[in-house]
C-alpha positions, 0 to 999 in steps of 0.5 A: 204405177208400174208396181211389181204385182201387176201382170206384164204382157208383151205384144207378139212383135216384141216377143218375136223381134226383141231379144230375150236379153233386151226384154229382160232389161226392160222388165228389170228396169221397170221393177227397179225404177218403179218409184220414179216411173210416174207417167203411164207411158215409158219410152225405151229407145235403144241405140248404138254408140261405138258398137255398144248398146245404150238406152234413153228412157223417157217419160213426159209427166213429170219430164224424166230422161235417163241415158243408160249403158246396157251391158249385153252378153249374148246379143248384138246392139240394136236401134229400136224404140219400145213402149211400156204402158200402164193399163191400170188394173189390167197390167202393163203392156210392152209394145212397139209404136207400130203395135199401138 
């Protein structure tokens, strides 16, 4: 569903408000985990614990939830939710909930 050959797009809000490091983490995660990401909607919830960045990645069908430590080198930890939606042949869009 999130195959490597599909074009990937980000909304203007994501490119302006999300650090490049966080953007790259999402893209790399989609590429590495593409076989497990079977729902058209993937939710990436970045959160901060002990001043460190963590991510809760989730899909509904079949239910899958993963907690990941995100090693940041250049930016600060954030609290933000990002969606990645498979748009079929049109590609993959990465957006904030309010962009929908």
